N, C-alpha and C positions, 0 to 999 in steps of 0.2 A: 823465501820459503813458500809464501802464498802463491807466487807466480808459478813456481815449480809444481806445487800441488794442483793448481788449476790446469796446467798442461797435462799432468798425469791423469787427472780425472776426465779430461776431454778425450785423451787417448784410450782410456778404459771404456768410455761410453761408445766411442767409434768401434772399438773391438767387439763390444757386446752386440751392437747393431749388425756388424758383419757376420758374427757367429749365429745370430738369430736367423738371418737369411740363409746361411749355409745349412743350419739345422732343418729349416723347412724344405730345403732342396734335397736333403739326404733321406733315403728310405728305399723300400723295395722298388718303387717307381721313381726313377731319377727325373727330377724336374729342373729346368733352367730357372735362373733368377727372373727372367722376363715372364715365364709362365707363372711363377709364384706371384709376381706383382699383379698380373692380369687376373689371376684367380682371387686375390685378396679384394680387388675392386669389382669383381663380378663381370669382367670383360674377357674371360677365357673363351676361346673358340670352341674348345671341347668341354662339355658339361662335366665329364668325369674328372677333369683336372680341377675345376672349381670345387667339386665335391671333396676330392682328396685334400685340397688345400684348406678348406673351411672346416671340415669335420675330422681330419686326422692331423695334418701338419701344424695348423695354427694352435689347436688345443695342446699338442705336445710341446711346442716351443714356449707357449705362455706358461705351461706347467713347469718346464725346466727353469725358466727365468725366476718364477715366483718361489719354487722350492729351494733353489740355490740361495736366493736373497734371504728367505725366511730362516734357513738353517744357519747361515753366516751371521745374521743379526742376533739370533738366539745364542750362538756360540760366543760371540763377542761379549754379550751381556753377562753370561755365566762366568766367563774368564775374569771379568772385572769384579763381579760380586764375590766370587770365591777366592779372588786374587791367586788364581792357579792357572798357569799356561796350558795345562792339560785338561781343563774343564771344558765340557761341551755336552750337548743334548745326548749324543750317542754314548760317550764315555761315562757320564754320570748316571746312566740308566734311565734317563727321561724317555728316550726313544723306545727302550725295552718296556717301560711302563705303558706307553702308547700302544706298542705291539700287543701287550697283554690284554689291553682293552679291546683291541680289534679281534684278537683271538677269542675272547669271551663272547664277542658278538657273532663272529663268523662260525666258530666251532661249537659254541654253546647253544645257539639258537636251534640247530638241527637236533641236538640232544633233547630239546623240549618239543620237537616235532614242528618247529616253525622255520620256514625258509624266507630269508630276506632278499634273495636274488630275484631281480625283476620287479621288485616293488618300489613304489615311489619314495618310501622312507628308508630304503636300504643304505644310501649314501649318507643320509643324515644320522642314521644309527651308528655307522662306522666312525664318523667324525666325533660324535658325542662320546662313544666308548673310548676313542683315542684320547680325547680331552681328559676324561675321568682317570684313565690309566696314567697319563703324564702327570696330572695334578697329584695323584697319590704318591708317586715316587718323589716329586719335588717337596711335598709336605714332609715326608719322612726324612729327606736329606737335610732340610732346614731345621727340623727338630733335632737331628744329630749335631748340627753345627752349633747349636746353643750349648751343648755339653762338651763337645770335642773341638778344640781349637787347632789341632794339628791338621793342616790342609791336606797333606798326603794321606792321612788316615781317612779323612772325609772322601777323598777320591777313591780309595780302595773300597770303602763301604758302599759308595755309589755303584761301583762295579759289581759288588756282591748283591746289592738289591736288584740290579739288572739280571744277574745270573739266577736269582730266585724267581724273578718274573719269567725268565726263559724256562725254568724247571716246571712252573705251573702250566705254561703253554704246552710243553711236551706231554704233560698228563692229559690235557684236553685233547691233544692230537691222538693219543693212544685210545681215548674213549670215543672219539668222533667217527662218523661215517667216512668212507674212503673218498667220496666226492668232495666233502667239506675240507678234508685234510689236503687233498691235491690243490684245491683253490687257495688255501692258506699258504702252502709251501711256495706256490708260484708268486703270491703276493710278497712274501718275505725276500725274494730275490731283488726286489726293487724295479719298478718300471714307470716310465713317464708316459708311455703310449697308451696306457689303459684309462686315462682321464678323458672323458667325453666332453663334448661342447656343453652339454647340459650340466655337467659337474662343475664347470667353471663358475656357475651362478653361486655356488657355495664357496669354492676355493678362492676366487678373486677377492670378494669382500672381506672374508675372514683373514686372509693373509694381509690385505691392505690395512685392516684394523690393527693387527699385531705389529706391523711395521710402523704404523703411526704412533703406537705406544712406545716403541723402541726409539723413535726419533724424539719424542717428547721427553724421554729419559736421558738425553745426551748430557745435560748439565749435571743431574745427580750422579751419573756414571763417572763423569770427570772428578766429582768431589770424592767418590769412593776410591779413586786411584791411590790415595794416601792413607786409606784405612777408614773403618767405620767410626772410630773415635774422633778422628780429625773432621770427618763429614758431619758428625753430630755437633761438634763445637761451632761449625759453620752454619748451623741451623737446619740441617737436612733432616727430614722425617724418615728415619731408617725403615720403619715398618711399612710406611706407604710406598717407599722406593722398592723394597723387597716385593711387596704385593704387585706393584706394576711390572716388575721384571718377571715374576711368576706368571702373571696373566698373559704377558706378551709371549713368554716361552711356551706356555701351554697352547696358545692359539697357533703359534708358528710351527713348533716341532710336532705337536699333536695332529694338526691338520695335514701337514706334509706326510707324516707317517701313515695316516689313514688312507690317503689317496695314492701315494707312491711307494709305500713300503718303508721299512727302516733303513734309510740311506745314511751310511756312516762316513765319517772323516771330513765332510764338507764343513760342518759347523766348527770343527776343531782346527782345520788347516787354514781356512781362508783368513781369519783374523791375523794369523801369524804372517801369511803372505803379504797382507796389506801393510802390516807394521814394517816389514822388511822393505817394501817398495817406497812407502811414504816417510819412513824413519821418524815417526813421532807417535805420541800416545794420546793425543787430543781426540776425544770421541766426535767432535764436530767434523773432523776429517775421517776418522776410522769408520764411523757408522755408515755414512753414505758410500764410502769407498768399499766397505765390506759387502753392502747390499748389491752394488754394481758388480764387483768382482765375483761374488758368489753366484749371481745369475749367469755371468759369462762362463765361469768354470763349469757349472752344471750343463750349460749348452755344449761346451767342449766335450764333456764326458758323454753326453747323449750322442754327439756326432761320432765319437770314437767307438761307442758301443755298436754302431751300425756299419762300421767300415769293413769288418771281415768278410761279409757277404750280404747281398741284398735280401736274401731270404732268411738270414740269421741275425738276430739281435742279441747281443750279450746282456746279461743283467747289469744294470747301471751300477750296482754296488761293487762289482768287480773292478770297474774302471775308477770309481772314486777311491777305492782302497789303494790302487796302484799309484794314484796321485797323492793321496793324503799321508800314507805311511812314511815316505821319505821326509815329508815336512815334519812329522812328529819326531822322527829320529833326530833331525837337525835341531829341533827345539830342545830335546833331552840333552844332547851333546853340548849345546850352548849353555843350558842351565847348569850342567855339571862344571863346565869350564869357568863360568862366572862364580860359582860357589867355591 
């Protein structure tokens, strides 16, 4: 089994590397792999090629890798914590909470006569607002789980909290200036190309910190597989574990939502894809595999979103939905069959 897992992990790593090069080569200006390589090392004969690679293609590829890895790790943690195969940042309303925070920043600031666009603190403000929104939804969900033990009821309530956050966003849209509304609507479609090289100074360390916490929680997550009561008898500090999972999810889902928009289905689908591929529940395998597979799948979605036309890029949310929905249907059918 270990040898098989090692081979699968190596194959996924190679596939991710190939997809990363293909993603950098795809765009309005088609570039060869050789041009990409020379542009990365500053050896491109044409200065415009180097500029395109370093300021557009590289940030987009790094963002795709990190966002896919972050959402997948967050989804795996939440599915284990809630013991629910349909739990995830998007379904449980965490992404909606982060979107509400961003909406309050993007749409609320103009109502106060303040513009965050073009200012040095604009990106920091969006990320902070997304963290606060995601944290608020997570706190409400966990407060509900202390009173309601029915997992399906918690899932439905999470969706209701997400709908409530969406309703508040619509009120803000109705009251906000046209320019701010247009900016927010474009953001909600999901985009990996809007992240600049300077934004990576925030995105990379924050996502790295969130993923580091996720990896540190592998042993507690394995103990939670058999339920909180069993984990407690094994000496696990449930409150500290929940806090770690919350902090990691807020950093991962909140940051990705702030920079890329509310991207759905990746955090829900990837853990199930990995379970089907590796055929085991050990987080020592699932967590790194989900991180790698999530990054690769997001790269694939970004490539697919640019294929229809060089001048037209589809919203990445449309592609992730087409990939994620069949996985969700398969999970529901399998759950019903098992029941």
